[in-house]
C-alpha positions in Angstrom: 52.9 -17.9 67.1 49.7 -18.1 65.0 47.3 -21.1 64.7 48.8 -21.8 61.3 52.3 -22.0 62.7 51.2 -24.3 65.5 49.4 -26.6 63.1 52.5 -26.8 60.9 54.7 -27.7 63.8 52.3 -30.5 64.8 52.2 -31.8 61.2 56.0 -32.0 61.1 56.1 -33.9 64.4 53.4 -36.4 63.2 55.2 -36.9 59.9 58.5 -37.6 61.6 56.8 -40.2 63.8 54.9 -41.8 60.9 58.1 -42.1 58.8 59.0 -45.4 60.5 55.7 -47.1 59.8 55.5 -49.7 57.0 52.5 -51.7 55.9 52.6 -54.4 53.3 49.6 -55.1 51.0 49.0 -57.3 48.0 49.2 -56.0 44.5 46.3 -55.3 42.2 46.1 -57.0 38.9 46.7 -53.7 37.2 50.0 -53.2 39.0 51.5 -56.6 38.3 52.2 -56.2 34.6 53.6 -52.7 35.2 56.1 -54.0 37.7 57.1 -56.7 35.2 57.6 -54.0 32.4 59.6 -51.8 34.8 61.9 -54.7 35.6 62.4 -55.4 32.0 63.5 -51.8 31.3 63.9 -49.8 34.5 65.2 -46.7 32.7 62.2 -46.3 30.4 59.8 -43.4 30.8 57.0 -45.3 28.9 55.0 -45.7 32.1 55.4 -42.2 33.5 52.3 -40.1 33.9 53.2 -36.4 33.4 51.6 -33.0 33.7 53.0 -29.6 32.9 51.7 -26.1 33.0 53.2 -22.6 33.3 51.7 -20.7 36.3 51.6 -16.9 36.2 50.1 -14.2 38.4 52.1 -14.6 41.6 53.2 -18.2 41.9 54.6 -19.0 45.4 57.0 -21.9 45.3 57.1 -22.3 49.1 53.3 -22.6 49.3 53.3 -25.0 46.4 55.8 -27.2 48.1 53.7 -27.3 51.3 50.7 -28.1 49.2 52.5 -31.1 47.6 53.5 -32.4 51.0 49.9 -32.1 52.3 48.7 -34.0 49.1 51.1 -36.8 49.8 49.7 -37.1 53.3 46.2 -37.5 52.0 46.8 -40.3 49.6 48.6 -43.5 50.6 49.4 -44.3 46.9 51.8 -41.4 46.8 53.7 -43.0 49.7 53.9 -46.4 48.3 57.0 -48.4 47.1 57.5 -51.8 45.5 60.5 -53.8 46.5 59.4 -57.2 45.3 57.0 -58.9 42.9 54.3 -59.9 45.3 53.4 -56.9 47.4 53.5 -53.1 47.8 54.6 -51.2 50.9 52.6 -48.2 52.2 54.8 -45.8 54.3 53.3 -43.8 57.1 55.2 -40.9 55.6 57.4 -40.6 52.5 58.7 -37.2 51.5 57.7 -36.4 47.9 60.6 -35.6 45.6 60.4 -31.8 45.2 63.0 -29.5 43.6 62.9 -25.9 42.4 65.4 -24.6 39.8 66.2 -21.1 38.8 65.4 -20.8 35.1 65.4 -17.1 34.6 66.8 -16.1 31.2 66.5 -19.6 29.7 65.4 -19.9 26.1 62.2 -21.7 25.3 64.3 -24.6 23.9 66.5 -24.8 27.0 63.3 -24.9 29.1 61.7 -27.6 27.0 64.9 -29.7 27.1 65.1 -29.4 30.9 61.5 -30.4 31.4 61.8 -33.3 29.0 64.9 -34.5 30.8 63.3 -34.2 34.2 60.2 -36.1 33.0 62.4 -39.0 31.7 64.3 -39.4 35.0 63.8 -43.1 36.0 62.0 -44.0 39.2 63.4 -46.4 41.8 60.3 -48.4 42.6 61.9 -50.0 45.6 63.1 -46.8 47.3 60.6 -44.3 46.1 59.1 -41.8 46.1 57.1 -42.4 42.9 55.7 -38.8 43.0 58.1 -36.2 41.6 57.7 -32.4 41.3 60.0 -30.0 39.5 59.5 -26.3 39.6 61.3 -24.1 37.1 61.2 -20.5 38.2 61.3 -18.5 35.0 60.4 -15.1 36.4 59.2 -13.5 39.6 55.8 -15.0 40.4 56.0 -17.2 37.3 57.0 -20.9 37.1 56.8 -23.9 34.9 55.7 -26.9 37.0 56.2 -30.6 36.1 54.4 -33.3 37.9 55.6 -36.9 37.2 54.1 -40.0 38.7 54.7 -43.7 37.9 51.7 -45.3 36.3 51.8 -48.1 38.9 50.4 -45.6 41.5 48.4 -43.3 39.2 46.0 -43.2 36.2 44.4 -40.3 34.2 41.5 -40.1 36.6 43.9 -39.8 39.5 45.7 -37.0 37.8 42.5 -35.0 37.9 42.2 -35.6 41.6 45.8 -34.5 42.1 45.3 -31.2 40.3 41.9 -30.5 41.9 43.2 -31.1 45.4 46.5 -29.3 44.8 44.5 -26.2 43.9 42.7 -26.2 47.2 45.7 -27.1 49.2 47.8 -24.4 47.5 45.2 -21.7 48.1 45.0 -22.7 51.7 48.7 -22.4 52.1 48.8 -18.9 50.5 46.0 -17.8 52.8 47.6 -19.6 55.8 44.5 -21.5 56.7 43.3 -25.1 56.8 42.1 -26.6 53.5 38.4 -27.5 53.3 38.8 -30.9 51.8 36.9 -34.0 53.0 38.9 -37.0 54.4 39.2 -40.1 52.2 37.6 -43.1 53.7 38.4 -45.6 50.9 42.0 -46.5 50.1 43.6 -48.2 47.1 44.3 -51.2 49.2 40.6 -51.6 49.8 40.1 -51.8 46.1 42.7 -54.6 45.9 40.9 -56.6 48.6 37.5 -56.0 46.8 39.0 -57.1 43.5 40.2 -60.4 44.9 36.8 -61.1 46.4 35.0 -60.2 43.2 37.2 -62.6 41.1 36.5 -65.5 43.5 32.7 -64.7 43.6 29.8 -65.3 41.3 30.2 -61.9 39.5 33.8 -62.8 38.7 32.8 -66.2 37.3 30.2 -64.6 35.0 32.7 -62.0 33.8 35.3 -64.7 33.2 32.8 -66.8 31.2 31.8 -63.7 29.1 35.4 -62.8 28.2 36.4 -66.4 27.4 33.5 -66.7 25.0 34.0 -63.2 23.5 37.7 -63.8 22.9 37.5 -67.4 21.7 39.5 -68.5 18.7 43.0 -67.5 17.5 44.3 -64.2 18.8 47.2 -63.6 16.4 49.1 -60.3 16.4 48.3 -57.9 13.6 50.6 -56.8 10.8 51.0 -53.1 10.0 52.0 -51.5 6.6 55.7 -51.4 6.1 57.3 -48.0 7.0 60.8 -46.6 6.8 61.6 -46.9 10.5 64.6 -47.5 12.8 64.0 -51.1 13.9 65.9 -50.5 17.1 64.0 -47.3 18.1 63.4 -47.5 21.8 60.9 -44.7 22.2 57.5 -43.8 20.9 56.3 -40.7 19.2 53.1 -38.7 19.4 51.1 -36.4 17.1 48.5 -33.9 18.3 45.8 -33.1 15.8 42.6 -31.1 16.1 39.3 -32.5 15.1 37.6 -29.8 13.1 34.7 -28.0 15.0 32.1 -29.1 12.4 33.1 -32.7 12.9 33.1 -32.5 16.7 29.5 -31.1 16.4 28.7 -33.9 14.1 30.0 -36.5 16.5 27.8 -35.1 19.3 24.8 -34.9 17.1 25.1 -38.4 15.7 25.6 -39.9 19.1 22.4 -38.2 20.3 20.4 -39.3 17.3 21.6 -43.0 17.5 21.3 -43.3 21.3 25.0 -43.8 21.5 27.9 -41.9 23.1 30.6 -39.8 21.4 33.0 -42.5 22.6 31.2 -45.2 20.5 31.0 -43.0 17.5 34.8 -42.3 17.5 35.7 -45.8 18.5 33.8 -47.3 15.5 35.8 -45.1 13.1 39.0 -46.2 14.8 38.1 -49.9 14.4 37.5 -49.2 10.7 40.9 -47.5 10.5 42.7 -50.5 12.1 41.0 -52.8 9.7 42.2 -50.8 6.7 45.8 -50.8 8.0 46.0 -54.4 9.0 43.7 -56.1 6.4 41.8 -57.8 9.2 38.1 -58.0 9.4 38.2 -59.4 12.9 39.4 -56.3 14.7 40.6 -56.3 18.3 41.1 -52.9 20.0 41.9 -52.3 23.6 40.2 -49.6 25.6 41.0 -48.5 29.2 38.0 -48.5 31.5 38.2 -46.4 34.7 37.6 -49.4 37.0 36.1 -47.3 39.7 32.7 -49.1 39.9 32.5 -48.4 43.6 31.5 -44.7 44.0 33.5 -44.6 47.3 36.7 -44.8 45.2 36.0 -41.7 43.1 38.4 -39.5 45.1 41.1 -42.1 45.6 44.5 -41.9 43.9 45.8 -45.1 42.4 46.0 -47.2 39.2 42.4 -48.5 38.8 42.4 -48.7 35.0 41.6 -52.1 33.4 42.0 -52.4 29.7 39.1 -54.3 28.0 39.1 -55.8 24.6 36.4 -54.6 22.1 36.0 -57.0 19.3 34.4 -55.9 16.0 33.4 -58.1 13.0 33.8 -56.0 9.9 33.5 -58.8 7.5 30.0 -58.1 6.1 28.6 -55.2 4.2 27.3 -53.4 7.2 26.7 -49.6 7.1 28.5 -47.4 9.5 25.2 -46.9 11.3 24.8 -50.7 11.7 28.4 -51.0 12.9 27.9 -48.2 15.4 24.9 -50.1 16.9 27.1 -53.2 17.2 29.8 -51.1 18.9 27.3 -49.7 21.3 26.2 -53.2 22.3 29.8 -54.4 22.7 30.6 -51.4 24.9 27.5 -51.9 27.2 28.5 -55.6 27.6 32.1 -54.7 28.3 31.0 -52.2 31.0 29.0 -54.9 32.7 32.0 -57.2 32.8 34.8 -54.6 33.1 35.9 -55.7 36.6 37.7 -58.9 35.4 41.4 -58.1 35.2 43.0 -58.1 31.8 46.2 -59.4 33.2 44.4 -62.5 34.6 42.5 -63.0 31.4 45.8 -63.1 29.4 47.2 -65.8 31.7 44.0 -67.9 31.2 43.7 -67.4 27.4 47.4 -67.9 26.9 47.6 -66.2 23.5 50.8 -66.8 21.5 53.5 -64.6 22.8 55.5 -62.6 20.2 58.5 -60.8 21.7 57.6 -57.3 23.0 54.1 -57.2 21.4 51.1 -56.7 23.7 49.1 -59.9 23.9 45.6 -60.0 22.3 45.5 -56.4 21.0 48.2 -54.1 19.6 46.0 -50.9 19.1 44.1 -49.0 21.8 41.5 -46.3 21.8 40.5 -44.0 24.7 38.1 -41.1 25.2 39.3 -38.7 27.9 36.6 -36.4 29.4 37.8 -35.3 32.8 34.7 -35.1 35.0 36.2 -34.3 38.4 38.5 -31.6 37.0 37.4 -30.5 33.5 40.3 -28.0 33.2 42.7 -31.0 33.0 41.6 -31.6 29.3 43.1 -28.4 28.0 46.2 -28.6 30.2 46.8 -32.2 29.3 46.6 -31.9 25.5 48.2 -28.4 25.4 47.6 -28.0 21.7 47.8 -24.6 20.0 44.1 -23.8 20.6 44.1 -24.8 24.3 43.1 -21.9 26.5 44.6 -20.9 29.8 42.6 -21.8 32.9 42.1 -20.2 36.3 43.9 -22.1 39.1 43.9 -21.0 42.8 44.0 -17.3 41.9 46.7 -17.9 39.3 46.6 -18.6 35.5 47.7 -22.0 34.3 49.0 -21.8 30.8 49.1 -25.1 28.8 52.7 -26.3 28.1 53.2 -29.2 25.7 54.9 -32.3 27.1 55.5 -34.9 24.5 55.0 -38.1 26.4 56.6 -40.5 24.0 55.5 -43.8 25.4 55.6 -47.0 23.4 53.4 -49.2 25.4 51.5 -50.2 22.3 52.1 -49.9 18.6 49.2 -47.5 18.0 47.1 -45.6 20.5 44.5 -42.9 19.8 43.3 -40.7 22.6 40.5 -38.3 21.9 40.2 -35.6 24.5 36.9 -33.8 25.1 37.7 -30.2 26.1 34.5 -28.2 26.4 33.1 -28.1 22.9 36.4 -29.2 21.3 37.7 -32.7 20.4 41.4 -33.0 20.2 43.2 -36.1 18.9 46.5 -37.4 20.4 48.0 -40.3 18.4 50.8 -42.2 20.1 52.9 -44.7 18.1 55.9 -47.0 18.3 58.8 -45.6 16.3 60.0 -49.1 15.5 56.7 -49.7 13.6 55.6 -46.2 12.3 57.6 -43.4 11.0 56.6 -39.8 11.9 55.2 -39.2 8.4 53.3 -42.5 8.5 51.8 -41.6 11.8 50.6 -38.2 10.4 49.0 -40.1 7.6 47.2 -42.2 10.1 45.7 -39.0 11.7 44.7 -37.7 8.2 43.0 -41.0 7.4 41.2 -41.1 10.7 39.8 -37.6 10.1 38.8 -38.6 6.6 37.0 -41.7 7.7 35.2 -39.7 10.4 34.1 -37.1 8.0 32.7 -39.6 5.6 30.9 -41.6 8.3 29.3 -38.4 9.7 28.3 -37.2 6.2 26.5 -40.4 5.4 26.0 -42.9 8.3 24.1 -45.2 6.0 27.2 -45.7 3.8 28.9 -49.1 4.0 32.0 -49.1 6.1 34.0 -50.7 3.3 33.2 -47.7 1.1 34.3 -45.0 3.5 37.2 -43.2 1.8 40.6 -42.4 3.4 42.8 -39.5 2.6 45.9 -41.6 1.7 45.6 -45.1 0.4 47.5 -47.7 2.4 48.7 -51.2 1.7 47.5 -53.4 4.5 50.2 -55.0 6.6 51.0 -58.7 6.6 51.9 -60.8 9.6 55.0 -59.7 11.5 56.3 -62.8 13.2 59.4 -63.4 15.2 61.0 -66.8 15.1 62.3 -68.3 18.3 65.9 -67.6 19.1 68.3 -70.5 18.6 70.8 -71.7 21.0 73.9 -73.9 20.3 72.9 -77.3 19.0 73.1 -80.4 21.1 71.4 -81.9 24.1 70.7 -79.7 27.1 73.2 -80.3 29.9 71.5 -82.5 32.6 72.7 -80.3 35.4 71.0 -77.2 34.0 67.9 -79.3 33.1 67.7 -80.4 36.7 68.1 -76.9 38.0 65.5 -75.4 35.7 63.1 -78.3 36.5 63.5 -77.8 40.2 62.8 -74.1 40.0 59.7 -74.6 37.9 58.4 -77.2 40.3 59.0 -74.7 43.2 57.3 -71.8 41.4 54.5 -73.6 39.7 53.8 -75.9 42.6 53.6 -79.1 40.6 55.6 -82.2 39.8 56.2 -84.3 36.7 57.7 -81.5 34.6 59.4 -82.8 31.5 62.2 -81.2 29.4 59.8 -80.3 26.5 57.1 -78.8 28.7 56.1 -75.2 28.1 56.1 -72.9 31.1 52.9 -71.1 30.0 51.1 -74.4 29.1 51.7 -75.5 32.7 49.8 -72.5 34.1 52.7 -70.0 34.3 52.2 -66.3 33.8 54.3 -63.2 33.7 54.4 -62.8 37.5 55.5 -66.4 38.1 58.1 -65.9 35.3 59.6 -63.1 37.3 60.1 -65.5 40.3 61.8 -68.0 38.0 64.1 -65.2 36.8 65.0 -64.2 40.4 66.0 -67.8 41.1 68.0 -68.4 37.9 69.5 -64.9 37.2 72.9 -65.9 38.6 73.2 -69.3 36.9 75.0 -67.9 33.8 77.5 -65.3 35.2 79.2 -64.8 31.8 75.9 -63.9 30.1 73.3 -63.1 32.8 69.8 -64.3 32.0 67.7 -61.4 30.8 63.9 -61.1 31.5 62.9 -60.9 27.8 64.7 -64.2 27.1 62.4 -66.0 29.5 59.6 -65.5 26.9 61.9 -66.8 24.1 62.9 -70.0 25.9 59.6 -71.2 27.4 60.6 -74.9 27.7 62.9 -76.6 30.3 65.3 -77.8 27.6 65.4 -74.5 25.8 66.1 -72.5 28.9 68.7 -75.0 30.1 70.6 -74.8 26.8 70.4 -71.0 27.1 72.0 -71.1 30.6 74.7 -73.5 29.4 75.5 -71.7 26.1 78.2 -69.1 25.9 76.3 -67.2 23.2 72.9 -67.1 21.6 72.9 -67.6 17.8 70.7 -64.9 16.4 68.1 -65.7 13.8 68.4 -63.2 10.9 64.7 -63.5 10.3 63.8 -62.1 13.7 63.6 -58.6 12.4 63.0 -55.4 14.3 61.0 -56.7 17.2 63.8 -58.9 18.6 66.4 -56.1 18.1 64.3 -53.8 20.1 63.8 -56.4 22.8 67.5 -56.9 23.2 67.9 -53.2 23.7 65.2 -53.1 26.3 66.9 -55.9 28.2 70.1 -54.0 28.9 68.9 -52.6 32.2 67.8 -56.1 33.3 71.1 -57.6 32.5 72.9 -55.0 34.6 70.6 -55.7 37.6 71.0 -59.4 37.1 74.8 -59.1 37.4 74.4 -57.1 40.6 72.0 -59.7 42.1 74.5 -62.5 41.2 77.3 -60.7 43.0 75.1 -60.1 46.0 74.4 -63.8 46.3 78.1 -64.4 46.8 78.3 -62.0 49.8 77.5 -63.0 53.4 73.9 -62.3 54.4 73.3 -59.1 56.3 70.4 -58.1 58.5 67.9 -55.5 57.6 67.1 -54.1 54.1 63.6 -55.3 54.2 60.4 -53.4 54.7 58.1 -54.9 57.4 
């Protein structure tokens, strides 16, 4: 028996022993809203993080499986589950979900359909694992590999870590030797502890004060131009578009000349684009910041991303160069205060909630430049010009995976791949048609071209490729329940639950849950306690936002049907569709409450 065989037997024994270990930890503020969104629609793939590539040149499926298992052993986030709304459970060992399928002789369309279906498979956050690998063996020594992780345990930075370490682990398995990878001292749970301490400290107080001042005033959702869309579309779409080489060169040159970054150059153009489409001069755009301000967390897998809000005033006659300077200042200030969680900020600012629309901002911009694993850029975008990359003695050929998330109404990612810039526009199909989305990309490129050609030109004068009619407000009226006074029994029950969850007395029938200090996480606790109160029509999570008062929620629990408001439009139709999964789970929970209690079933 070789040293390699002995080591593998020892690893198996240690994993078997560690499989019984469970450790509970608090959630980060980035994880809380993701758990809420998953509970609202557990079958959605909107919060999956995916990666695909075709490996050629002698791919070894057994070695890859062993490498995946070793990777799971290195990162606690890959062994984490979420059974409640307050904590996460880290397992001493949790076997990753790995499967290999014979795909020899499949057509390209059959392969794409299979990969797409595997990517969309829902995760069970309570049981796990939340790290899934599918290998499609298309020929001897050649395979298409799909990695899928839930966003609650992974971000784009983490994906680079996964691929970089998998390369080293796979190569070690093929060569039957130990991998030369350093141990990780910092863990994601350390970040959670640090985040809580920061929020309670002086730095957190300064950040809170900055964001409250920066985001003062009314934060009304934007309206987009009308488009011929399906109002009940439950998925998003995406468009990949190249940014011409001469424009990419221009972005880098202008950034250097103005003492800015390519990110700021591209973001400023996107803010102008959003202004043109919405008719707003006060533009609010979200942008995901890495959140790894502690260098010790650079090699840690987890969801560290914190969206920040970049506000731009486009109401004067500023030139593009002047506006770029303002953007640069706003980005620097945001970087200084990026540690304050967006989820917490939303609960404090309490912006007006409108159905399934993201609070504060509905458009997002990101600039992806993988630093720990630069090859990820080409493999992630997988556009027609993306080049194959070397990987552990193999060749990794980009394979396009259309990640049709609908987290926001409009998201622009610009990926920096060597000397190239590639745009990836993601959009909500209930708001933009495919043709309208392609017009958005054309208009973005046209604005960028004009800004680079003459940075001294006023932003109001920058031309677009296709004229658009700015959108108006897209409002959703509250749903109506049967008329009449709320039944006292239901008022009493709702009041008691609110008092328990909010920890306060003196709650009246017309009080608003969010005005009393409630937030999305506390709302989930209310739902847990009231889900079985209306067995004929189980209370759905999205309805909790539509009936935020005691009396309204009590009438909803007592009513046999909700009277739909014909003016609610597409947003409410889509929300009802998203609520189906929650309704099913609510019925199951109501049945469980009627059964005798049993021991076990809880992680410790």
